[in-house]
C-alpha positions, 0 to 999 in steps of 0.5 A: 623429259618434255613432250615432243609433238613432232615425234609424238612422244616424250624426249629427253632434255639436253645434257645436265638438264632436269626440267626443260620445255624443249631440247635446247632450252633448260628450265632447271639444271640438275641438283648440285653435288659435292663434286659438281655445280650446275649453272644455266647459261643465259645465252643459249639456255643450256646447263653447264657443269662446273667441277668443284671439289669439296677439298679444293673449296675447303682446303684450309679447313680440311688441313687445319682439321687434320692437324688438330686431329693429329695433335689430339691423337698425339696428346692421347697417346702421350697420356696413355703411355704416361699412365701405363708407365706409372702403373707398370714401372712405378707401381711395384716400387716402394719408396721408403721415407726415411726418418731423420730423427731431427727435432726440426719440424 
């Protein structure tokens, strides 16, 4: 808001503007968010909102992180299945070691 002397009250700033001296001139835009970036236009002093999605900006990082996470999850699943198979299937069997009675050691 800024002091509006003509109306004898405080008035709101222009769109996307946080600090202003008058309605048409913005001194400071809103703080940037994950989805939007605010830039002061030097020609008319207004704030322009630029859409910038996190996933668009870091697309390859998100994709590679997802692939890595999927591979780690698959590795953990295989390890758990192997452990369960070892405990359930091979744990009850008794392997007998035969003595060959040979003199070769």
